[in-house]
C-alpha positions in Angstrom: 83.4 61.1 -49.7 82.5 57.4 -48.9 79.6 55.8 -50.8 76.1 55.9 -49.2 75.4 53.6 -46.4 74.1 50.2 -47.3 72.4 49.9 -43.9 70.6 53.1 -43.1 69.3 53.4 -39.6 72.1 51.1 -38.2 74.6 52.4 -35.6 77.4 54.2 -37.4 80.1 51.5 -36.8 77.8 48.8 -38.2 78.5 50.1 -41.7 82.0 51.5 -41.5 83.7 49.6 -44.4 82.2 50.3 -47.9 83.1 49.2 -51.4 83.1 51.7 -54.2 84.2 51.9 -57.8 87.4 53.7 -56.7 88.3 51.4 -53.9 87.4 50.6 -50.3 86.4 53.4 -47.9 87.1 52.7 -44.2 85.9 54.8 -41.3 88.9 55.6 -39.2 88.2 54.2 -35.8 91.4 55.7 -34.3 89.7 59.1 -34.2 86.0 58.1 -34.0 83.6 59.5 -32.7 85.4 62.8 -32.4 86.1 62.8 -36.2 84.2 61.0 -39.0 87.3 60.5 -41.2 87.3 58.0 -44.0 90.5 56.3 -45.2 90.4 55.6 -48.9 92.2 52.3 -49.8 92.7 51.9 -53.5 94.6 48.7 -53.5 94.8 45.4 -51.7 98.0 46.4 -49.9 96.4 49.7 -48.8 93.5 47.7 -47.3 96.0 45.5 -45.5 98.0 48.4 -44.1 94.7 50.0 -42.9 93.9 46.9 -40.9 97.4 46.6 -39.5 97.4 50.3 -38.5 94.1 49.9 -36.6 92.1 52.1 -38.9 89.5 49.4 -38.4 89.3 46.5 -35.9 86.8 44.0 -34.3 84.4 43.0 -37.1 85.9 45.7 -39.4 88.7 43.7 -40.8 86.3 40.9 -41.8 84.5 43.4 -44.1 87.7 45.1 -45.2 89.0 41.7 -46.3 85.8 40.9 -48.2 86.0 44.1 -50.2 89.8 44.0 -50.4 89.4 40.6 -52.2 87.1 42.3 -54.6 89.8 44.9 -55.3 92.3 42.1 -55.9 89.9 40.4 -58.3 89.4 43.7 -60.2 93.2 44.0 -60.5 93.3 40.6 -62.4 91.4 42.0 -65.3 92.8 40.6 -68.5 94.3 37.5 -66.9 93.1 34.0 -67.6 90.9 32.6 -64.8 93.5 30.3 -63.3 96.1 33.1 -63.1 93.5 35.4 -61.6 92.6 32.8 -58.9 96.3 32.4 -58.0 96.7 36.2 -57.6 93.6 36.3 -55.6 94.8 33.6 -53.3 98.1 35.5 -52.7 96.1 38.6 -51.9 94.1 36.6 -49.4 97.2 35.4 -47.7 98.4 39.0 -47.4 95.1 40.1 -45.8 94.9 37.1 -43.4 98.3 37.9 -42.1 97.3 41.4 -41.0 95.7 40.3 -37.7 96.7 36.7 -37.0 94.7 36.1 -33.8 91.3 36.7 -35.2 90.0 33.9 -37.5 87.4 36.1 -39.3 89.7 37.4 -42.0 90.4 33.8 -43.0 86.7 33.1 -43.3 86.2 36.2 -45.4 88.9 35.0 -47.8 87.2 31.6 -47.9 83.9 33.2 -49.0 85.5 34.8 -52.0 87.8 31.9 -53.0 84.9 29.4 -52.8 82.9 31.7 -55.1 85.6 32.0 -57.7 86.4 28.3 -57.9 85.7 27.3 -61.5 84.4 30.7 -62.4 85.2 32.2 -65.8 84.5 35.8 -64.7 86.6 35.9 -61.5 85.8 39.6 -60.7 82.0 39.0 -60.9 82.2 35.8 -58.8 84.4 37.5 -56.2 81.9 40.3 -55.8 79.1 37.8 -55.4 81.1 35.9 -52.8 81.9 39.0 -50.9 78.3 40.1 -50.8 77.2 36.7 -49.6 79.9 36.8 -46.9 78.6 40.2 -45.8 75.0 39.0 -45.6 76.0 35.8 -43.8 78.0 37.7 -41.1 75.1 40.0 -40.4 72.6 37.2 -40.2 74.7 35.1 -37.9 75.3 38.1 -35.6 71.5 38.6 -35.3 71.0 34.9 -34.5 73.8 34.9 -32.0 72.3 38.0 -30.4 68.9 36.4 -30.0 70.6 33.4 -28.3 72.5 35.7 -25.9 69.5 37.8 -25.1 67.8 34.7 -23.7 70.5 34.3 -21.1 70.1 37.8 -19.6 67.4 38.9 -17.2 65.1 41.9 -17.5 67.1 45.1 -16.7 70.4 43.2 -16.7 73.5 45.3 -15.8 76.0 44.0 -18.3 79.8 44.6 -18.2 81.6 44.4 -21.5 85.2 44.8 -22.5 86.5 46.3 -25.8 84.3 46.8 -28.8 82.2 43.8 -29.8 81.0 45.4 -33.1 78.1 43.5 -34.8 78.2 40.8 -32.1 77.3 43.4 -29.5 74.9 45.2 -31.8 73.0 42.0 -32.4 72.8 41.3 -28.7 71.5 44.7 -27.9 69.0 44.7 -30.7 67.6 41.4 -29.4 67.4 42.6 -25.8 65.6 45.8 -26.9 63.2 43.8 -29.1 62.4 41.6 -26.1 61.8 44.6 -23.9 64.5 43.7 -21.4 65.9 47.2 -20.9 69.5 46.4 -20.3 72.2 48.8 -19.0 75.9 48.5 -19.9 79.1 49.2 -18.2 82.0 49.6 -20.6 85.7 49.4 -19.8 87.9 52.1 -21.5 90.1 49.4 -23.0 93.6 50.7 -23.2 95.6 51.6 -25.2 93.3 52.5 -28.0 90.3 53.2 -25.8 87.9 51.2 -28.0 85.5 50.8 -25.1 85.5 54.5 -24.3 85.1 55.7 -27.9 83.5 52.9 -29.9 81.4 50.8 -27.5 80.0 53.5 -25.3 79.2 55.7 -28.3 77.4 52.9 -30.2 75.4 51.8 -27.1 74.4 55.4 -26.6 73.4 55.6 -30.3 71.1 52.6 -29.7 69.4 54.3 -26.7 71.0 52.0 -24.0 71.9 53.4 -20.6 75.7 53.3 -20.6 78.4 53.9 -18.0 82.1 54.1 -18.7 84.8 52.8 -16.2 88.5 52.3 -16.3 89.9 48.9 -17.0 90.8 48.4 -13.3 87.3 48.9 -11.8 85.2 45.9 -12.8 86.3 43.5 -10.0 85.3 46.1 -7.4 81.9 46.6 -9.1 81.3 42.8 -9.2 82.2 42.5 -5.5 79.7 45.2 -4.8 76.9 43.3 -6.7 76.6 46.0 -9.3 77.1 43.7 -12.3 74.7 40.9 -13.4 76.8 39.5 -16.3 80.1 39.8 -18.1 79.5 39.7 -21.9 82.3 40.1 -24.5 82.8 39.3 -28.1 85.7 37.0 -29.0 88.4 37.0 -31.7 88.4 33.3 -31.7 87.0 30.4 -29.5 88.7 27.0 -29.7 87.0 23.7 -29.9 87.5 23.0 -26.2 86.1 26.4 -25.1 89.1 28.6 -24.7 88.1 32.3 -25.4 90.6 34.5 -27.1 89.7 38.2 -26.9 91.2 41.6 -26.3 93.8 41.5 -23.5 92.1 42.2 -20.2 89.2 39.7 -20.8 91.0 37.1 -18.7 91.2 39.2 -15.6 87.6 40.2 -15.9 86.6 36.5 -16.3 88.6 35.5 -13.3 86.9 38.3 -11.2 83.5 37.3 -12.5 84.0 33.7 -11.4 85.3 34.8 -8.0 82.2 37.0 -7.4 79.6 34.7 -8.9 79.0 36.7 -12.1 78.3 34.6 -15.3 80.6 35.2 -18.3 79.0 34.8 -21.7 81.4 34.9 -24.7 79.9 35.8 -28.1 81.1 33.8 -31.0 79.5 32.8 -34.3 81.1 29.4 -34.1 84.2 27.7 -32.6 87.2 27.5 -34.9 87.6 23.9 -36.1 91.2 24.6 -36.9 92.0 25.4 -33.2 91.7 22.5 -30.8 92.8 24.5 -27.7 94.2 27.9 -26.7 97.8 26.9 -27.5 96.9 26.6 -31.2 96.0 30.3 -31.5 98.8 32.8 -32.4 98.7 35.8 -30.0 99.5 39.0 -31.8 102.1 41.2 -30.0 101.8 44.8 -31.2 104.6 47.4 -30.8 105.1 48.2 -27.2 105.2 51.9 -28.1 101.5 51.8 -28.5 101.1 51.3 -24.7 103.1 54.4 -24.1 100.6 56.6 -25.9 97.0 57.6 -25.5 95.1 59.1 -28.5 98.4 60.0 -30.2 100.0 61.6 -27.1 102.7 60.1 -25.1 101.5 59.1 -21.6 104.7 57.7 -20.2 108.3 58.8 -19.8 110.8 57.8 -22.5 112.8 56.1 -19.7 110.5 53.0 -19.8 109.5 50.5 -22.5 106.0 49.2 -23.3 104.8 45.6 -23.8 101.6 44.9 -25.7 100.2 41.4 -26.1 97.0 42.5 -27.9 94.9 39.5 -26.8 94.7 37.0 -24.0 93.4 33.5 -23.6 90.6 32.8 -21.1 90.5 29.1 -19.9 87.2 27.3 -20.2 86.8 27.0 -16.4 86.3 30.8 -16.3 83.7 30.8 -19.1 80.0 30.1 -18.2 78.6 30.0 -21.7 79.8 30.4 -25.3 76.9 32.0 -27.3 76.8 31.0 -31.0 74.5 31.5 -33.9 73.2 28.0 -33.2 72.5 28.5 -29.5 74.4 28.8 -26.2 76.6 26.0 -24.9 78.8 25.4 -21.9 82.5 25.3 -22.9 82.8 21.5 -22.4 79.8 20.9 -24.7 80.7 23.5 -27.3 82.1 21.4 -30.1 79.5 18.6 -29.8 76.7 21.1 -29.3 77.5 23.4 -32.2 78.4 20.8 -34.8 75.9 18.2 -33.6 73.0 20.7 -33.5 72.6 19.9 -29.8 71.0 22.5 -27.5 72.6 23.3 -24.3 
């Protein structure tokens, strides 16, 4: 059994990675919401494999990396502090490599490594750093949500793609607090159906009117005037405003521009290590995953699959990047965010 929730009253997926004395417990998003099955990772490598195998995704790997680093620090018991830090850095590199497109695992590792620098009790410092990283992520998601809510009108009909996790939860909470009564249209998001299983379920848990469509329907809905805004999370946003997110985001953004629908991309902050889209590694997953749906083969064995898991949306298709410091046009993102300049 997983440890008790640290955030009672939150949507189920807002607290789906938990640290315990016996390891890290991760709610298996591959079968949620039909099953509430927890994967028990006892070692750093088991945490890494869980991330690679899509047991958790979106914000989930960030928290899994935080708590995985705590496990790594526990495993250094008896080592001198310098040796412990070297082992912890190696564990961090293993965890960062699990999903190379998203920059949040790197930030999680940085929280812990900063906390253990110069510490005599590396395990205690790692835990404190991970807890601080957890609190910071949740705070920034709430602030980003409030900034995004200001951009959406009363009763907005919002299209979203894939599962935005705490980014989307923060936005919805802010919209509801403002009394704006939004409704959402979710794409299925092939091949893991994150939109059908994760996004739609969470929105329904939060009491939001929710409609599910296939990945091919949004352009038609936009043309018919049934969508007021496209809002997605992002796995990374570059300094010049390229948005990297679940594959399919690009086609929705192009359709949105064509039919006059604003596209607001949610992002805590642009990545200072990525000047432009070409600097971001795009993860290619096994093409076999495209040939299956919920564990069952959906295509003949005479064909092969191709699965670039993310795509890059050019700044010209992005209306606004919404951060925890406010909302900025893509061409003002770097100066606005780091210069504390409002849009």
